C-alpha positions as CSV (number, residue, x, y, z in Angstrom):
1,M,0.1,0.1,-0.1
2,A,1.3,3.5,-1.0
3,V,2.0,5.7,1.8
4,P,2.7,9.4,1.4
5,K,6.1,10.7,2.3
6,N,5.0,14.0,3.5
7,N,1.7,15.2,5.1
8,H,-0.4,17.9,3.6
9,T,-0.2,21.2,5.2
10,S,-3.4,22.7,6.7
11,S,-3.5,25.3,4.2
12,R,-3.3,22.9,1.3
13,K,-6.0,20.8,2.8
14,N,-8.2,23.9,3.2
15,R,-7.7,25.1,-0.2
16,R,-8.8,21.9,-1.4
17,R,-12.1,22.0,0.6
18,M,-12.6,25.7,-0.2
19,H,-15.5,24.7,-2.8
20,L,-17.5,23.2,0.2
21,Y,-17.8,26.8,1.7
22,V,-18.4,28.8,-1.5
23,R,-21.9,30.1,-1.6
24,S,-23.9,32.3,-4.1
25,T,-24.5,35.9,-2.8
26,A,-28.0,36.6,-1.8
27,L,-29.7,39.5,-3.9
28,A,-32.6,41.8,-2.8
29,I,-34.6,44.1,-5.1
30,C,-34.7,47.7,-4.6
31,P,-38.2,48.9,-4.1
32,K,-37.9,52.1,-5.8
33,C,-36.0,51.4,-9.1
34,K,-36.3,47.4,-8.9
35,K,-32.6,46.8,-9.7
36,S,-31.0,43.9,-7.9
37,L,-28.5,44.6,-5.2
38,R,-26.9,43.2,-2.0
39,P,-29.4,43.3,1.1
40,H,-28.8,46.1,3.5
41,T,-26.9,48.4,1.2
42,V,-27.6,51.7,-0.6
43,C,-28.9,51.2,-4.2
44,L,-26.3,52.9,-6.4
45,S,-28.6,53.3,-9.2
46,C,-31.3,55.7,-7.4
47,G,-29.6,56.3,-4.1
48,F,-32.2,55.2,-1.8
49,Y,-32.2,53.0,1.5
50,K,-35.3,52.0,3.4
51,G,-37.3,54.6,1.6
52,K,-35.1,57.6,2.3
53,E,-32.5,59.2,-0.3
54,V,-28.9,58.7,1.0
55,I,-26.9,59.4,-1.9
56,N,-27.6,62.1,-4.4
57,V,-27.0,60.1,-7.6
58,F,-27.8,63.1,-10.0
59,K,-25.1,65.2,-8.4
60,K,-22.1,63.7,-10.4
61,L,-23.9,63.6,-13.8
62,T,-24.5,66.1,-16.6
63,K,-27.7,67.5,-17.3
64,K,-28.3,65.3,-20.2
65,E,-27.5,62.3,-18.2
66,Q,-29.5,63.5,-15.2
67,K,-32.5,63.8,-17.5
68,Q,-31.9,60.5,-19.0
69,K,-31.7,58.7,-15.3
70,Q,-34.8,60.7,-14.1
71,K,-36.8,59.2,-17.0
72,E,-35.6,55.7,-16.4
73,I,-36.8,56.0,-12.7
74,K,-40.1,57.4,-13.6
75,T,-40.9,54.7,-16.0
76,A,-39.7,52.0,-13.4
77,E,-42.1,53.7,-10.9
78,K,-45.1,53.5,-13.4
79,E,-44.4,49.9,-14.1
80,N,-44.4,49.1,-10.6
81,K,-47.8,50.9,-10.0
82,K,-49.3,49.0,-13.1
83,Q,-48.1,45.7,-11.5
84,G,-49.4,46.7,-8.1
85,I,-46.2,46.3,-6.2
């Protein structure tokens, strides 16, 4: 019977087992813009967290980009109202 000359180190053993601990990230949906994001974080697309604006997303954008972003948010809100969410 073959016997290994050297023992495997704990780091080598743990690297081999790493796939046992990896899990997919859980995602939540922003209630305002319906984009997926990590739970308990500020939505980077609209800047809201728990119904309050935390980040002013429009501050860094140009006027043209601001109008486009506001249009996207309004259309998303209208779709949410139609769906009854």
